[in-house]
C-alpha positions as CSV (number, residue, x, y, z in Angstrom):
1,M,0.2,0.3,-0.2
2,A,2.7,2.3,0.7
3,A,4.2,2.0,-2.8
4,D,1.0,2.6,-4.2
5,L,0.6,5.9,-1.9
6,E,4.2,7.3,-3.1
7,E,3.6,6.4,-6.8
8,K,0.5,8.2,-6.8
9,T,1.9,11.0,-4.9
10,N,5.0,11.3,-7.5
11,R,2.2,11.0,-10.3
12,Y,0.3,13.6,-9.2
13,E,3.3,15.8,-8.7
14,E,4.5,15.4,-12.2
15,L,0.4,16.4,-13.0
16,L,0.6,19.6,-11.3
17,A,3.8,20.6,-12.3
18,E,3.2,20.2,-16.2
19,A,-0.2,21.8,-15.8
20,L,1.4,25.0,-14.2
21,E,4.2,25.0,-17.1
22,V,1.6,24.6,-20.0
23,A,-1.0,26.5,-18.8
24,E,-1.4,30.2,-20.1
25,I,-3.4,32.9,-19.3
26,A,-6.3,33.2,-21.8
27,A,-7.7,36.4,-20.2
28,Q,-6.7,39.8,-21.3
29,E,-4.4,41.7,-18.5
30,G,-6.3,44.0,-16.4
31,T,-9.5,42.7,-16.3
32,P,-10.5,40.9,-13.1
33,L,-10.6,37.8,-15.1
34,Y,-6.8,37.9,-15.5
35,D,-6.6,38.9,-11.9
36,A,-8.3,35.8,-11.1
37,A,-5.7,33.8,-13.5
38,L,-3.0,34.7,-11.4
39,E,-4.5,33.9,-8.1
40,Y,-5.3,30.5,-9.6
41,Q,-1.8,29.8,-10.7
42,E,-0.5,31.1,-7.2
43,M,-2.7,29.0,-5.4
44,A,-1.5,26.0,-7.9
45,Q,2.1,27.0,-7.5
46,S,1.7,27.2,-3.6
47,Y,0.1,23.8,-3.4
48,L,2.7,22.0,-5.3
49,E,5.4,23.8,-3.0
50,D,3.3,22.2,-0.2
51,G,3.7,19.0,-1.4
52,R,7.0,19.0,-2.0
53,H,7.9,19.7,1.5
54,F,5.1,17.3,2.9
55,R,6.8,14.9,0.8
56,D,10.6,15.7,1.9
57,E,9.0,14.9,5.4
58,D,8.0,11.7,4.6
59,D,4.1,12.8,4.8
60,L,2.7,11.4,1.5
61,V,-0.7,11.7,2.5
62,N,-0.8,15.5,3.0
63,A,1.9,15.7,-0.1
64,L,-0.8,13.6,-2.2
65,A,-3.6,16.4,-0.9
66,S,-1.6,19.3,-2.1
67,F,-0.7,18.0,-5.2
68,S,-4.2,17.2,-5.8
69,Y,-5.8,20.6,-4.6
70,G,-3.6,22.4,-6.8
71,H,-4.3,20.6,-9.6
72,G,-8.1,21.3,-8.9
73,W,-7.1,25.1,-9.1
74,M,-5.3,24.5,-12.2
75,D,-8.2,22.3,-14.0
76,A,-10.7,24.7,-12.3
77,G,-9.1,27.9,-14.1
78,A,-9.0,25.8,-17.6
79,R,-12.5,24.9,-17.0
80,I,-14.1,28.4,-16.6
81,G,-11.7,30.2,-19.5
82,V,-9.1,31.8,-17.8
83,F,-6.2,29.2,-18.9
84,D,-5.6,28.0,-22.4
85,V,-4.8,24.6,-22.2
86,P,-3.9,21.7,-24.4
87,T,-7.4,19.8,-25.2
88,E,-5.7,16.5,-25.8
89,G,-4.0,14.2,-23.2
90,H,-4.5,13.9,-19.7
91,L,-3.4,17.0,-18.0
92,F,-7.1,18.6,-17.9
93,T,-10.6,17.5,-18.0
94,N,-12.8,18.4,-20.7
C-alpha cells in the first residue's frame, strides 16, 4: 500500500507541475479574469511547494492532498476559461 501511495503522489506532483508549465493565461491583462488567473496560478504553485515540503517530511498523505488540490485549481481555471490549455491528453478535464 505504501508503494501505491508513493507512486500516486509522484504522479500527481508531475501532473500539477506539468499543468502549471503548459497553462497560459487566456484572459486579457487588466481584467478581473486576468487577476483571477494569477490567483489560480499562485494557489496551484503554493500547493505544489507545500506538497514537496510534505513529501520531504515523509508525509505522503498530505503531499498527495496538496498536489491534488493544486491541480484542482488549475483544472478549474481551465474549465472557466482563464487558461488556454491543451485539449488532448491527460492534464485537464474536458
